[in-house]
Backbone as JSON, one array per atom type, in Angstrom:
{
  "sequence": "XXXXXXXXXXXXXXXXXXXXXXXXXXXXXXXXXXXXXXXXXXXXXXXXXXXXXXXXXXXXXXXXXXXXXXXXXXXXXXXXXXXXXXXXXXXXXXXXXXXXXXXXXX",
  "N": [[0.82, -1.2, 0.0], [2.13, 1.13, -0.09], [3.2, 4.47, 0.76], [1.01, 6.06, 0.63], [-2.01, 7.5, 1.91], [-4.51, 6.94, 1.01], [-5.83, 4.58, -1.11], [-7.03, 2.88, -4.05], [-8.72, -0.1, -4.07], [-8.22, -2.92, -6.08], [-7.73, -1.53, -8.65], [-7.97, -2.15, -11.29], [-10.56, -2.73, -11.76], [-13.23, -2.38, -13.9], [-15.6, -0.84, -13.91], [-16.33, 2.39, -13.13], [-18.25, 3.19, -11.41], [-18.36, 1.58, -9.23], [-16.42, 1.12, -6.56], [-13.82, 0.31, -4.21], [-12.33, 1.9, -1.6], [-9.34, 2.31, 0.2], [-8.4, 3.47, 3.26], [-5.6, 4.36, 4.92], [-4.59, 4.24, 8.28], [-6.97, 5.04, 9.43], [-10.24, 4.77, 11.03], [-13.29, 3.72, 12.62], [-14.42, 6.23, 13.21], [-14.01, 8.06, 11.04], [-15.02, 6.38, 9.03], [-17.8, 5.88, 9.65], [-18.84, 8.5, 9.65], [-18.29, 9.37, 7.0], [-19.7, 7.41, 5.52], [-22.34, 7.96, 6.3], [-22.74, 10.59, 5.27], [-22.2, 10.23, 2.5], [-24.21, 8.45, 1.76], [-26.4, 10.12, 1.67], [-26.43, 11.21, -0.81], [-28.36, 11.16, -3.68], [-27.64, 9.66, -5.91], [-26.16, 7.57, -5.04], [-26.09, 4.15, -4.57], [-25.15, 2.21, -2.82], [-23.22, 2.33, 0.13], [-20.74, 1.45, 2.28], [-18.67, 0.45, 5.04], [-15.77, -1.29, 6.26], [-13.66, -2.49, 8.85], [-10.98, -4.32, 8.39], [-9.52, -5.91, 10.27], [-9.02, -5.71, 13.78], [-6.36, -5.26, 14.52], [-5.24, -4.15, 12.31], [-4.65, -1.03, 11.02], [-6.59, 0.25, 9.2], [-9.16, 1.25, 6.88], [-11.79, 0.09, 4.9], [-13.73, 1.36, 2.39], [-16.61, 1.05, 0.6], [-18.19, 2.06, -2.36], [-21.03, 2.35, -4.4], [-22.63, 3.53, -7.25], [-25.33, 5.02, -9.23], [-25.0, 6.57, -11.64], [-22.87, 8.54, -11.51], [-19.26, 8.71, -11.06], [-17.69, 6.67, -8.64], [-15.54, 7.75, -7.25], [-16.07, 10.44, -7.42], [-18.34, 10.65, -5.82], [-17.15, 10.0, -3.4], [-15.38, 12.18, -3.17], [-17.23, 14.32, -2.94], [-18.45, 13.6, -0.52], [-16.26, 13.79, 1.25], [-15.74, 16.54, 1.02], [-18.13, 17.57, 2.06], [-17.96, 16.59, 4.66], [-15.69, 17.96, 5.56], [-16.68, 20.6, 5.47], [-18.78, 20.4, 7.34], [-17.3, 19.75, 9.64], [-15.75, 22.09, 9.91], [-17.82, 23.9, 10.47], [-18.79, 22.89, 12.92], [-16.51, 23.23, 14.54], [-16.22, 26.04, 14.45], [-18.65, 26.84, 15.66], [-18.32, 25.69, 18.19], [-16.01, 27.06, 19.14], [-17.03, 29.67, 19.23], [-19.02, 29.36, 21.18], [-17.44, 28.7, 23.42], [-15.97, 31.06, 23.68], [-18.06, 32.87, 24.21], [-18.95, 31.8, 26.64], [-16.67, 32.19, 28.27], [-16.58, 34.97, 28.26], [-18.93, 35.59, 29.64], [-18.3, 34.5, 32.12], [-16.33, 36.22, 32.98], [-17.8, 38.48, 33.49], [-19.14, 37.89, 35.8]],
  "CA": [[0.0, 0.0, 0.0], [3.07, 2.25, -0.17], [3.07, 5.49, 1.8], [-0.21, 6.85, 0.42], [-3.04, 7.28, 2.93], [-5.72, 6.49, 0.35], [-5.62, 3.85, -2.35], [-8.22, 2.21, -4.58], [-8.54, -1.55, -4.15], [-8.52, -3.47, -7.41], [-7.87, -0.42, -9.59], [-8.27, -2.66, -12.62], [-12.01, -2.87, -11.86], [-13.62, -1.58, -15.07], [-16.74, 0.06, -13.68], [-16.0, 3.52, -12.25], [-19.36, 3.43, -10.47], [-18.22, 0.66, -8.1], [-15.02, 1.13, -6.12], [-13.49, 0.18, -2.8], [-11.22, 2.77, -1.24], [-8.68, 1.89, 1.44], [-7.81, 4.58, 4.0], [-4.59, 3.9, 5.88], [-4.54, 5.03, 9.5], [-8.3, 5.54, 9.8], [-11.09, 3.77, 11.66], [-14.75, 3.88, 12.64], [-14.85, 7.64, 13.27], [-14.11, 8.55, 9.66], [-15.87, 5.48, 8.25], [-19.22, 6.11, 9.89], [-19.18, 9.86, 9.22], [-18.31, 9.39, 5.53], [-20.81, 6.57, 5.05], [-23.59, 8.68, 6.53], [-22.85, 11.71, 4.34], [-22.24, 9.74, 1.12], [-25.52, 7.84, 1.52], [-27.4, 11.17, 1.43], [-26.38, 11.51, -2.24], [-29.39, 10.33, -4.32], [-27.05, 8.81, -6.94], [-25.45, 6.47, -4.39], [-26.89, 2.94, -4.34], [-24.6, 1.52, -1.66], [-21.98, 2.82, 0.74], [-20.5, 0.77, 3.54], [-17.25, 0.35, 5.36], [-15.34, -2.34, 7.18], [-12.3, -2.49, 9.39], [-10.69, -5.73, 8.15], [-9.09, -6.59, 11.49], [-8.7, -4.69, 14.79], [-4.93, -4.96, 14.6], [-4.85, -3.42, 11.1], [-5.11, 0.34, 11.13], [-7.08, 0.72, 7.91], [-10.6, 1.28, 6.66], [-12.22, -0.18, 3.53], [-14.99, 2.04, 2.12], [-17.15, 0.63, -0.7], [-19.22, 2.96, -2.89], [-21.63, 1.97, -5.67], [-23.51, 4.61, -7.68], [-26.14, 4.79, -10.44], [-24.41, 7.21, -12.82], [-21.61, 9.25, -11.26], [-18.11, 7.9, -10.66], [-17.61, 6.47, -7.18], [-14.55, 8.68, -6.7], [-16.74, 11.75, -7.29], [-19.19, 10.54, -4.62], [-16.23, 10.09, -2.26], [-14.9, 13.56, -3.08], [-18.32, 15.13, -2.39], [-18.59, 13.24, 0.89], [-15.13, 14.38, 1.98], [-15.95, 18.0, 1.06], [-19.23, 17.83, 3.01], [-17.43, 16.32, 6.0], [-14.81, 19.09, 5.9], [-17.55, 21.74, 5.74], [-19.46, 20.13, 8.6], [-16.29, 19.85, 10.71], [-15.45, 23.51, 10.06], [-18.97, 24.53, 11.13], [-18.81, 22.45, 14.33], [-15.39, 23.89, 15.22], [-16.54, 27.47, 14.59], [-19.72, 26.93, 16.65], [-17.73, 25.38, 19.49], [-15.13, 28.16, 19.54], [-17.9, 30.79, 19.58], [-19.66, 29.04, 22.46], [-16.41, 28.81, 24.46], [-15.68, 32.48, 23.83], [-19.22, 33.47, 24.89], [-18.93, 31.31, 28.02], [-15.59, 32.87, 28.99], [-16.98, 36.37, 28.44], [-19.93, 35.66, 30.7], [-17.61, 34.2, 33.36], [-15.58, 37.43, 33.36], [-18.77, 39.45, 33.98], [-19.62, 37.47, 37.11]],
  "C": [[0.86, 1.26, 0.0], [2.89, 3.21, 0.99], [1.82, 6.34, 1.63], [-1.25, 6.51, 1.48], [-4.34, 6.77, 2.34], [-5.34, 5.79, -0.94], [-6.95, 3.23, -2.78], [-7.9, 0.73, -4.67], [-8.94, -2.01, -5.54], [-8.74, -2.35, -8.43], [-8.18, -0.87, -11.0], [-9.77, -2.88, -12.82], [-12.52, -1.89, -12.92], [-14.69, -0.54, -14.79], [-16.38, 1.14, -12.67], [-17.08, 3.81, -11.22], [-19.28, 2.54, -9.24], [-16.75, 0.57, -7.72], [-14.94, 0.89, -4.62], [-12.24, 0.99, -2.55], [-10.66, 2.31, 0.09], [-7.98, 3.11, 2.05], [-6.85, 4.01, 5.03], [-4.6, 4.82, 7.09], [-5.88, 5.6, 9.93], [-9.15, 4.4, 10.36], [-12.55, 4.13, 11.59], [-15.19, 5.35, 12.62], [-15.02, 8.2, 11.87], [-15.08, 7.69, 8.86], [-17.34, 5.76, 8.42], [-19.66, 7.49, 9.42], [-19.27, 9.93, 7.69], [-19.48, 8.59, 4.98], [-22.13, 7.31, 5.17], [-23.79, 9.8, 5.51], [-22.97, 11.24, 2.89], [-23.6, 9.13, 0.8], [-26.63, 8.88, 1.3], [-27.44, 11.58, -0.04], [-27.38, 10.59, -2.95], [-28.83, 9.4, -5.4], [-26.35, 7.59, -6.34], [-26.43, 5.33, -4.08], [-26.46, 2.27, -3.03], [-23.35, 2.23, -1.18], [-21.85, 2.13, 2.09], [-19.01, 0.69, 3.79], [-17.0, -0.82, 6.28], [-13.94, -2.01, 7.68], [-11.89, -3.96, 9.31], [-10.31, -6.52, 9.4], [-8.7, -5.52, 12.51], [-7.22, -4.33, 14.87], [-4.41, -4.23, 13.36], [-5.47, -2.03, 11.19], [-5.52, 0.86, 9.76], [-8.57, 0.49, 7.77], [-10.87, 1.0, 5.19], [-13.6, 0.46, 3.35], [-15.44, 1.68, 0.71], [-18.26, 1.57, -1.1], [-19.69, 2.41, -4.22], [-22.67, 3.03, -6.02], [-24.3, 4.21, -8.92], [-25.41, 5.32, -11.68], [-23.02, 7.8, -12.58], [-20.49, 8.28, -10.87], [-18.05, 7.82, -9.14], [-16.62, 7.44, -6.56], [-15.15, 10.07, -6.54], [-17.67, 11.76, -6.07], [-18.32, 10.64, -3.37], [-15.75, 11.52, -2.07], [-15.98, 14.47, -2.48], [-18.51, 14.85, -0.9], [-17.49, 13.84, 1.75], [-15.28, 15.9, 2.1], [-17.05, 18.36, 2.05], [-18.76, 17.62, 4.45], [-16.52, 17.45, 6.46], [-15.65, 20.32, 6.26], [-18.27, 21.58, 7.07], [-18.51, 20.27, 9.78], [-15.92, 21.3, 10.97], [-16.57, 24.22, 10.81], [-19.01, 24.17, 12.62], [-17.7, 23.14, 15.11], [-15.69, 25.37, 15.47], [-17.62, 27.68, 15.66], [-19.18, 26.68, 18.05], [-16.86, 26.53, 20.0], [-15.94, 29.4, 19.94], [-18.55, 30.57, 20.94], [-18.66, 29.16, 23.61], [-16.1, 30.27, 24.73], [-16.82, 33.19, 24.58], [-19.24, 33.06, 26.37], [-17.87, 32.04, 28.84], [-15.93, 34.33, 29.23], [-17.99, 36.52, 29.57], [-19.32, 35.36, 32.06], [-16.85, 35.42, 33.88], [-16.52, 38.48, 33.95], [-19.21, 39.15, 35.4], [-18.66, 37.79, 38.18]]
}
């Protein structure tokens, strides 16, 4: 699997609508979040993930779509996850700042 963090399993698979992606160094946190977001895409037929073995630090994510390329569905899911994470971080930092300001007033 070289040093890349993301590879495509069986890259010789002819159909671009069905791919399995292997994430090195990832687990259930990323797998469940990505699966949930990717399944919201109406073009996605199937999205699921497995952790092959607890001692292996990698995640297999399978995506099957109607028309679009599976890699495009993955890219959209990753972009949505990044946007969601940015929003959660911004909301959290604002709440902490507001809390600290109110503590100073007391």
